[in-house]
N, C-alpha and C positions, 0 to 999 in steps of 0.2 A: 505493499499500500506506498501510496507517497505521503512524503512526512505531511501533516496539518498542525499548521499555525493557530493556535486559538487565539486572536487578538481582543486584549483588554485596554478597556479608558475608563477614567471613574478622573474626580472632579477631587476625593479624597481618597487617601491610604485602603480606609475601609472596601475603597467600589472594586478594590484592586483582592482581594481577601479575603472574600465571600464565596463560599465554597470550592474550593482550589484542588482539593482531593477530587471534588467531581468531575473535574473533565480530559477528557480520552483523545492529549493534543502531544504532539511529537515535541508542539514547543512553545510555548507562551510567550506572546509578543509585549509586551511594556510598554504601551502607548502614557511616556510619559509625562506629551503635552497638553492631554488637559486636565493633569492636574491644575487649581486654583492657586496654590503655592509651590511651584513647580523649579526646585532650588537643586543643586547636588546631595545634599541632607536629605531633604524627604526624597529626591529619586532612592539617594543611597536606604531608606531604612524599608523604603517600600519591597526593594531589592532582596535585602537581607532579610527581612520575613518572610515572603514571598519562596527564598531558598529552603527556607523550614519545612512546607507547607507542601513540596513537589517536588519530584524526580526532574518533572522538563524541562529540557535546555528552553535559556531565558533569552532572548531578543530586547533588546532596549531600541526603541524608536522617538527620538525630538522632536517632530516633525515637526517645519517654517511652515508658515502659513503660506508663502508663496504656490505646496503645495496642496493647499488644503487644511494644513493643521493647525491648533489651536497655540502653538508658544505665542505667550506676547510682548519673551523681551528680544534683548540680541540676539543676534551670533555669537557676540564674546563668550556670555550666558548659557547659548545654547551648548557650545563647542565644553565650556567646562561642564555641566551638570552631563555629557557625555566617558568626554574624559577623566572624570573624577570615578565615573562608578564603574571603569572599563575590566575593574579583574575580579564583579560580582555577576557579569552575563559572560554566553559561552557565540554569541552573535549580536554585531550594530546593524543598524540601518543608518546607511548614510547617503542626501540627495548628489545625485550626479553634480546639478548644478551649483552644489552649495560651496561656499570660500573655506569652510573647514576639513572640505572631504582631503586631501593631500595629508594633514596633519591626524587627523581621525585613524586613515589607513594607514599611514604609521606606524603610530600609537598602540592600533588594533595587529597585527603585525609582530608587536615585540612583544604584544601579550598571550599569542598563541589563539585573537579571537578571530571565529569567519567575519567579513564583512558585504555586505548588503549594498550593491549601489543601484540607489533605486532612479526612475526617471516616471513622473503621475504628471498625464492629460484628463484633467478631470470636462475636457471639453469635445475632442474629438478625437479620433484613429485617423493616422497621420499614412502617409502614403508608404510602400514597404523597403522601400532604400534609404527611407526615413527611419524607422523602425531600427533595420539592419546598422545602419549608421548609431545610434544612441547605445545599440546593444553593445556593438563594438569600443566605441569609445568606456563603456563604462568598466568591458575585460582589462582595456589598457590604461585605464586608471587604478586596478587592482584588485576592482572585486572578484571575489569567492566565489558569489553571487550575483547574477543579471538583474534584474528585477527591470519588465516593461507592461506598467499598469496602463492601459486608454480608454476612455468614455466610448462605449460604442452605442452609433445611432440609428443601425441599420444592422441586418444578420449579415451582409457581406464583411461587415467592420468585422464581425468575431471568425470568422472562416481567414479572414486573412492573418491574424492574430494567430492562429489554430497552425495552420501554413509556415506562419513562419516558422513558433513553436519548432513544429519537427525539422524542421532544416540548424534554426542552430542548437539546436538540442543532441546534437552528434559531437559538437563540437564545447562544446562551454555546456553551464551552469546555470541554465535562465530558468527565473518563475518571469510568465506570464497571465497579467491576467486582463480580461475583457471589464471593465464597468457597470454597472446599471444593467434595469431587466434585462433587457437585452441583451447580454451580455453575464449573463447570470449564468446559464451553461458551460461558462468558461470556468469556472468553480472547482467543477467536476472535469472536463474536458479536457483542460490543456496539460494535465497529469498524464493524461492519456498518449499527448501529443509530446511527451518529454517534459513539462513544465516541474523543474525538482520538489516544488511546494506549493500548497493552494493553504488558502488564507479564511481563516471562519469564526463566524463568532460565540462570543459567549458571555450571555444578554444582547446590549443593544451593538446593530454594526455599530464598523466606526468606516464603512466604505460599501457605497452604494450596488446594491445585488450580490450582498455576502450574505452564505447561509454562516446554518449556526454550524456548530460541529460536528451537534447530533444527525444532521440530515447531508453534512459532509459522509461522513464516517461511513452512513444505509446509504448514503446513491456507489462509493467506493465497492459496497459488499453486492448491491444490486449490483451491477454493472463486473464484478470479478476481477478490477482492478489492485 
């Protein structure tokens, strides 16, 4: 079965700690940007508590507002949160266009942390060549996993993403998502075509078209993936 990443977001620490033992996921994405008080110390406390409650790998994401994240501080503050907590996580997500990307990748490498370099477009799915260039740029920038997530405007957008995923997954670790209700099927189909991970919600969805962890597991079982 492909890796399932349960994406968690909340305004306070208690929101991240509810029923953690019941999550049947390989990875927990801690979307720290949703915190009302998002500081190196508050994130450290949450990660420390979560590590006591689960054996799942931890992925830290502090998504910036340019890609529909909720973090309200400066880029220097965001970088401090990420770099100050690398010792508590297994994976980190940083955007391709982020000014902090090179430093985050460098420090993650030094700490043996896997890096997801991501790019999101919540308006459209670009042409195939542009998608391929984005993935190539992510790999060149040091990604262990190249993540692309595009809004699906029509069904052709979903098919385009799946074709590219099938082609590129032969050579790189790609995470591919078509967002929105039209793209919902990609949450299950993309892993079948080579995407290394799918994101699912535990509670409120953190991205458009996201399915729950339970729905994702059942769908994989039904399809024999």
